[in-house]
C-alpha positions in Angstrom: 0.0 0.0 0.0 1.4 3.4 -0.9 0.7 6.6 1.1 0.6 10.0 -0.4 3.6 12.1 0.3 3.0 14.6 3.2 4.7 18.0 2.7 5.3 20.4 5.6 4.0 23.9 4.9 6.7 26.4 4.0 7.7 28.6 7.0 6.0 31.9 7.4 8.1 34.8 6.3 7.8 38.1 8.2 5.8 39.5 5.3 3.4 36.5 5.4 3.0 36.9 9.1 2.1 40.6 8.7 -0.4 39.8 6.0 -2.0 37.1 8.2 -2.2 39.5 11.1 -3.9 42.1 9.0 -6.6 39.6 8.2 -7.4 39.0 11.8 -10.6 40.5 13.4 -10.4 43.0 16.3 -11.5 40.2 18.6 -8.6 38.0 17.4 -6.2 40.9 17.9 -7.4 41.2 21.5 -7.3 37.5 22.2 -3.9 36.8 20.6 -1.9 39.9 21.3 -3.4 42.5 23.7 -4.8 40.3 26.5 -1.6 38.1 26.6 0.5 41.4 26.8 -1.6 42.5 29.8 -1.3 39.1 31.5 2.5 39.1 30.9 2.6 42.6 32.6 1.0 41.2 35.7 -2.6 42.1 35.2 -4.8 39.4 36.8 -8.0 38.4 34.9 -10.3 40.0 37.6 -8.6 43.3 37.0 -9.1 43.2 33.3 -12.7 44.2 32.4 -13.1 43.3 28.7 -15.8 44.9 26.6 -16.9 46.9 29.6 -20.2 48.7 29.0 -20.6 51.6 31.3 -23.8 53.3 29.9 -27.1 51.8 28.8 -27.4 54.2 25.9 -29.2 57.6 25.6 -33.0 57.4 25.9 -34.5 58.6 22.6 -38.1 59.6 22.5 -39.9 60.0 19.2 -43.6 60.7 19.7 -44.9 57.6 21.6 -41.9 55.5 20.7 -39.0 55.2 23.2 -35.7 53.5 22.4 -32.2 53.4 23.6 -29.1 54.7 21.8 -25.9 52.8 21.5 -24.1 51.8 24.7 -20.7 53.2 25.5 -18.3 50.3 25.8 -14.6 50.3 26.4 -12.7 47.4 24.9 -10.7 47.2 28.1 -10.9 48.9 31.5 -8.0 48.1 33.9 -8.8 48.3 37.6 -6.3 48.2 40.5 -7.3 48.3 44.2 -10.8 49.1 43.1 -9.7 52.2 41.2 -10.2 52.4 37.4 -6.7 53.3 36.1 -6.6 52.8 32.4 -8.7 52.4 29.2 -7.5 50.5 26.2 -9.2 50.8 22.8 -8.4 48.0 20.3 -8.5 48.1 16.5 -7.8 45.4 13.9 -4.3 45.3 12.4 -5.3 47.0 9.2 -5.5 50.2 11.1 -2.8 52.3 12.6 -1.7 51.6 16.2 -3.2 54.8 17.5 -6.4 54.7 15.5 -8.6 54.2 18.6 -7.0 56.9 20.7 -9.7 59.6 20.3 -12.4 57.2 21.2 -10.3 55.9 24.2 -9.8 59.5 25.4 -13.5 60.2 25.3 -14.2 57.0 27.4 -11.3 57.9 29.8 -12.8 61.3 30.4 -16.2 59.8 31.4 -14.5 57.1 33.5 -11.9 59.4 35.0 -9.1 57.1 34.1 -5.8 59.0 33.8 -4.0 56.5 31.6 -5.1 55.8 28.0 -3.9 53.2 25.5 -4.7 52.3 21.9 -3.5 49.2 20.1 -3.8 47.3 16.8 -1.8 44.3 18.1 1.6 45.6 17.1 2.2 47.6 20.2 0.5 50.4 22.3 0.2 54.1 22.0 0.2 55.4 25.5 -1.4 58.8 26.4 -0.6 60.0 30.0 -3.1 62.6 31.0 -1.3 63.2 34.3 1.5 65.0 32.5 4.1 63.0 34.5 5.7 61.3 31.5 8.5 63.0 29.5 6.1 62.9 26.5 2.3 63.1 26.8 2.0 60.4 24.1 4.5 57.7 23.3 4.7 54.2 21.7 5.3 51.0 23.7 6.1 47.5 22.6 3.7 44.8 23.5 6.0 43.4 26.1 6.6 46.9 27.6 3.0 47.4 28.9 3.1 48.9 32.5 2.4 46.6 35.4 -0.5 47.3 37.9 2.1 48.5 40.5 3.7 50.8 38.0 0.4 52.5 37.0 -0.6 52.7 40.7 2.6 54.4 41.6 2.1 56.9 38.9 -1.5 57.5 40.0 -0.5 57.9 43.7 2.3 60.3 42.7 -0.1 62.3 40.5 -2.7 62.5 43.4 0.0 63.4 45.9 -0.9 60.6 48.3 0.9 59.8 51.5 0.6 56.4 53.2 -2.6 57.4 55.0 -4.3 58.9 51.9 -3.3 55.8 49.9 -4.8 53.5 52.5 -8.2 55.3 52.1 -8.0 55.3 48.3 -7.4 51.6 48.2 -10.2 50.7 50.7 -12.6 48.2 49.0 -16.3 48.9 48.4 -19.0 47.2 50.5 -21.1 44.7 48.7 -22.7 42.6 51.5 -22.5 39.5 49.3 -24.7 41.1 46.6 -21.8 41.6 44.2 -23.5 44.9 43.2 -21.2 47.0 41.1 -21.4 50.8 41.3 -22.2 52.7 38.2 -19.4 54.6 36.6 -20.6 58.0 37.8 -21.1 56.6 41.3 -17.4 55.4 41.3 -16.4 58.9 40.2 -18.3 60.6 43.0 -17.2 58.1 45.7 -13.6 58.1 44.8 -13.2 61.8 44.4 -14.9 62.4 47.8 -12.9 59.9 49.8 -9.7 61.1 48.3 -10.5 64.7 49.0 -11.5 64.0 52.6 -8.4 61.9 53.1 -6.2 64.8 52.0 -7.9 67.1 54.5 -10.7 68.8 52.5 -13.5 69.5 54.9 -16.4 70.9 52.8 -17.7 69.1 49.7 -20.9 69.1 47.8 -22.2 66.3 45.6 -25.1 67.2 43.3 -27.0 64.1 42.1 -30.4 63.7 40.3 -33.2 61.7 41.7 -32.8 58.0 41.0 -29.0 58.1 40.6 -28.2 56.3 43.9 -27.5 59.1 46.4 -28.0 56.8 49.4 -25.8 54.2 48.0 -23.0 56.8 47.3 -23.3 58.3 50.8 -23.1 54.8 52.4 -20.0 53.8 50.3 -18.3 57.0 51.2 -19.0 56.5 54.9 -18.0 52.8 54.8 -14.7 53.3 53.1 -13.7 56.2 55.4 -14.7 54.3 58.5 -13.0 51.0 57.5 -9.8 52.8 56.6 -10.0 54.5 60.1 -9.9 57.9 58.4 -13.1 58.9 60.4 -14.4 57.4 63.6 -17.8 59.1 63.6 -20.0 60.2 60.7 -23.4 61.9 61.1 -25.9 60.8 58.4 -29.1 62.9 58.2 -31.6 61.1 56.0 -34.7 62.9 54.6 -36.8 59.9 55.3 -36.7 57.3 58.1 -36.6 54.5 55.4 -33.1 55.6 54.3 -31.6 55.1 57.7 -32.4 51.3 57.5 -30.7 51.0 54.1 -29.1 47.5 54.1 -25.6 48.8 54.0 -26.2 51.0 57.1 -27.6 48.0 59.0 -24.4 46.1 58.3 -22.4 49.2 59.4 -24.4 49.4 62.7 -23.7 45.7 63.3 -20.0 46.2 63.2 
C-alpha cells in the first residue's frame, strides 16, 4: 500500500505573518496579542474588564416611541485596588496603532481614568493625561506594557498621596454579598470624595439627580472612610426614616 507524500507547509516569512495578522478581526487581535500582553505585565483576569459597557445608551423619544441609543463600551478597563486606572481601545491590524486613541480619550474622560492606551496588536500608543511622562503620548512595545504596580505608583504620585491617603484610596467597596457594582458616575463621585477627605478637605458638595443612587453613594463614602480608620464618627441625616435602614447601614451598625 502506498501513502501520499506529506509535505510540511513552508515557514511563514515576516511578510506573510504581517499579511496574516492584517486579516485577523479585532476580537482576534485582543485574544492573541493585547490580552496576553496584559497578563504578561502582571494584570490578573479579575482586574481586566473586557468589553466593559458603562452606559445603557441615551434614551431617545420620538412621539410615543421610546428607544435606547448605542451603549458606550470600552474594549478594556483596567482596575487596580478598586480604582479604574486605564482604558484601552483596540482596533484590527489593518488600522494604525493609535487609530482608537480619540475614542479611548472620550471614554477615559467619562470614567476618570488617567492612563489611556490604543492598540492594533503591534504595540501600544500610551497617552498619559497626568503630565508626568516625558512625552504626553508615546509608543510602547507589546512586552513593555506597564504593570499594575507601575500605574498605581504613577496614580499615587499624581494625586499626591501619602501612606494614609493611599490607604483610604485603596479601601474596598462594601457589597454585602450582593456583588452589586457601582455605576461609573457613582465610582467617580465616591472616589473623588474619599480622596478629598483623606487629603484634608472638609467641605464638599455632591449634586446628584433623583434615582442616581444618592443613598448608595453616601453609604459607600461612609463605609470606606470608616473602614480605613480615616473617620471614627459620621453623622448621616436622611430625609426619610426609610433611608436610615438601608441594608448597608444596617451592616455598618452591626460592626
